[in-house]
C-alpha positions in Angstrom: -58.5 -31.3 31.0 -60.6 -28.4 29.7 -64.3 -28.3 30.4 -67.0 -25.7 29.6 -69.2 -24.8 32.5 -72.2 -22.6 33.0 -72.3 -19.8 30.4 -69.8 -21.8 28.3 -67.1 -20.6 30.7 -63.8 -22.5 30.0 -61.7 -23.8 32.9 -59.1 -26.4 33.6 -59.9 -29.3 36.0 -57.9 -32.4 37.1 -58.7 -35.9 35.9 -57.7 -38.7 38.2 -56.4 -42.0 36.8 -59.7 -43.7 37.9 -61.8 -41.1 36.0 -59.6 -41.6 33.0 -60.3 -45.3 33.1 -64.1 -44.8 33.4 -64.1 -42.3 30.6 -62.2 -44.7 28.3 -64.8 -47.4 29.0 -67.6 -44.8 28.2 -65.9 -43.8 24.9 -65.6 -47.4 23.8 -69.2 -48.1 24.7 -70.4 -44.9 23.0 -68.4 -45.7 19.8 -69.8 -49.2 19.6 -73.4 -48.0 20.4 -73.5 -45.2 17.8 -71.3 -47.0 15.2 -74.1 -47.5 12.7 -76.3 -44.7 13.7 -76.4 -41.2 12.1 -75.4 -39.0 15.1 -75.7 -35.3 14.3 -74.2 -34.0 17.6 -70.6 -33.8 18.7 -71.3 -33.5 22.5 -69.3 -35.8 24.7 -72.3 -37.2 26.6 -75.3 -38.1 24.5 -78.7 -39.6 25.2 -79.6 -43.1 23.8 -81.1 -41.3 20.8 -77.8 -39.5 20.0 -79.0 -36.1 21.2 -77.3 -33.9 23.8 -78.4 -34.5 27.4 -80.9 -31.9 28.7 -80.6 -30.4 32.1 -83.6 -32.5 33.2 -82.0 -35.7 31.9 -78.8 -35.0 33.9 -80.9 -34.3 37.0 -82.8 -37.5 36.5 -79.5 -39.5 36.0 -78.0 -38.1 39.2 -81.2 -38.9 41.2 -81.3 -42.5 39.9 -77.6 -42.9 40.8 -78.3 -41.6 44.3 -81.1 -44.2 44.7 -78.8 -47.0 43.5 -76.1 -45.8 45.9 -78.7 -45.9 48.7 -78.3 -42.2 49.5 -80.6 -41.2 52.4 -84.0 -39.9 51.4 -83.3 -36.8 53.6 -80.5 -35.8 51.1 -81.5 -34.1 47.9 -79.6 -35.9 45.2 -78.9 -33.4 42.4 -76.0 -32.1 40.3 -75.7 -29.1 42.6 -75.6 -31.3 45.7 -72.8 -33.3 44.1 -70.9 -30.1 43.3 -71.5 -29.0 46.9 -70.2 -32.3 48.3 -67.2 -32.1 45.9 -66.3 -28.6 47.2 -66.6 -29.7 50.8 -64.5 -32.8 50.2 -61.8 -30.7 48.6 -61.7 -28.4 51.6 -61.6 -31.4 54.0 -58.8 -32.9 52.0 -56.7 -29.7 52.4 -57.3 -27.5 49.3 -57.2 -23.8 50.1 -60.4 -21.8 49.5 -58.7 -19.6 46.8 -57.7 -22.6 44.7 -61.1 -24.2 45.2 -62.7 -20.9 44.0 -60.8 -21.1 40.8 -61.5 -24.8 40.3 -65.2 -24.2 40.8 -65.2 -21.4 38.3 -66.5 -18.8 40.8 -66.1 -15.1 39.9 -65.2 -14.3 43.5 -64.3 -16.0 46.8 -67.5 -15.1 48.6 -69.4 -17.6 46.5 -66.9 -20.3 47.5 -67.1 -19.4 51.1 -70.7 -20.6 51.2 -69.4 -24.1 50.9 -67.5 -23.6 54.2 -70.7 -23.0 56.1 -71.6 -26.7 55.9 -68.4 -27.8 57.5 -68.5 -28.4 61.2 -66.0 -26.7 63.4 -64.6 -30.0 64.6 -63.8 -30.9 60.9 -62.0 -27.6 60.4 -60.0 -27.9 63.6 -59.0 -31.4 62.7 -57.7 -30.4 59.3 -55.9 -27.3 60.8 -53.7 -29.7 62.9 -52.5 -31.5 59.7 -51.7 -28.2 57.9 -50.3 -26.3 60.9 -46.8 -24.9 60.4 -46.0 -26.2 63.9 -46.3 -29.7 62.6 -43.0 -29.3 60.7 -40.9 -28.1 63.6 
């Protein structure tokens, strides 16, 4: 799936079957909601008024979702926090830092390496056992 990130930078990302299902539901709802309204924008995500979502609106949506999910008040719920969590989850699940760097759209690997700083040594050691070449002997 092609997305356009910051600076209208194009990149490819994976879309899980679950996300595909959610997006199909969104598309049906959007089509029904805007069926008899004059929508002037072609953006995928629109506000109730049919306008593109602003940065502030996206931040507010993520914050509200965090509250509904009962995310701790000590954790800042923002799009960037979600992106950071995603990167660390990918690393915990075994993606290599080079692939993650490309997936995140980073110009160089040093930017991606910042996401490693939040991982505890115990997490990294645990993952290294699973990916060790010695496991396949």
